[in-house]
C-alpha positions as CSV (number, residue, x, y, z in Angstrom):
1,X,0.3,0.3,0.3
2,X,1.1,3.3,-0.5
3,X,0.9,4.5,2.4
4,X,0.7,1.4,5.3
5,X,-2.5,1.2,7.5
6,X,-0.7,1.5,10.6
7,X,-4.0,2.5,12.1
8,X,-5.5,-1.0,11.3
9,X,-4.4,-2.5,15.0
10,X,-5.2,-5.6,13.7
11,X,-3.1,-8.3,10.9
12,X,-6.3,-10.1,8.0
13,X,-6.8,-12.7,8.9
14,X,-7.4,-15.3,6.6
15,X,-6.6,-19.3,5.8
16,X,-5.4,-20.2,2.6
17,X,-5.3,-22.8,0.9
18,X,-2.0,-23.9,-1.0
19,X,-1.0,-22.1,-3.9
20,X,1.5,-18.4,-4.8
21,X,-0.3,-15.6,-3.5
22,X,0.1,-12.1,-4.4
23,X,-0.8,-9.3,-1.6
24,X,-1.2,-6.2,-3.1
25,X,1.5,-3.8,-2.5
26,X,0.0,-0.3,-3.6
27,X,-3.8,0.6,-2.3
28,X,-5.3,0.0,-6.0
29,X,-6.6,-3.2,-6.0
30,X,-10.5,-4.0,-6.4
31,X,-9.8,-7.5,-4.5
32,X,-7.5,-6.2,-1.4
33,X,-5.7,-8.1,0.5
34,X,-4.2,-9.2,-3.1
35,X,-3.1,-7.7,-6.2
36,X,-5.1,-7.6,-9.5
37,X,-2.4,-6.3,-11.7
38,X,-4.1,-2.2,-11.5
39,X,-1.0,-1.3,-9.6
40,X,1.3,1.3,-12.2
41,X,4.5,0.5,-13.9
42,X,6.8,2.8,-10.9
43,X,4.3,2.2,-7.6
44,X,4.8,-0.6,-5.4
45,X,5.4,-4.3,-6.7
46,X,3.2,-7.6,-5.5
47,X,4.3,-9.9,-2.5
48,X,4.3,-13.4,-4.3
49,X,4.4,-15.7,-1.1
50,X,3.7,-19.2,-1.4
51,X,1.3,-21.6,1.2
52,X,2.4,-25.2,0.9
53,X,-0.8,-26.9,2.9
54,X,-4.1,-25.8,4.0
55,X,-3.4,-23.0,6.9
56,X,-3.8,-19.9,8.8
57,X,-2.4,-16.8,7.9
58,X,-1.8,-13.5,9.7
59,X,-1.5,-10.8,6.2
60,X,0.2,-7.5,7.8
61,X,-1.9,-4.5,7.9
62,X,0.2,-2.3,9.3
63,X,4.0,-2.3,7.5
64,X,5.7,-3.0,10.4
65,X,6.1,-6.2,9.8
66,X,10.1,-7.6,9.3
67,X,8.5,-11.4,7.2
68,X,6.4,-9.7,4.6
69,X,3.7,-10.1,3.7
70,X,3.5,-11.7,7.1
71,X,2.4,-10.6,10.5
72,X,5.4,-11.2,13.0
73,X,4.2,-8.3,15.4
74,X,5.7,-5.9,14.9
75,X,2.5,-3.7,15.9
76,X,2.4,-5.8,19.1
77,X,-0.3,-8.4,17.9
78,X,0.6,-11.6,19.1
79,X,-0.8,-14.0,16.5
80,X,-0.5,-16.5,18.4
81,X,-2.7,-15.1,20.6
82,X,-5.6,-15.5,18.2
83,X,-5.5,-19.4,18.2
């Protein structure tokens, strides 16, 4: 996203099936949190990631993570407390 959503307070919790995904990084997608290809060539590129088994993941929405696109608790949220 062009400006991280630091007011979001929590990551996006979503269960994904195995596959390759593109996390929108520009905020222009009509299919958030995933990229739909509507970004410009000079803007942020999507963050590609792979899931190997069906699982619940936490996608960062604040921009403070060191493990993009996943939440690592850099904002104070603990994904482990959501189990």
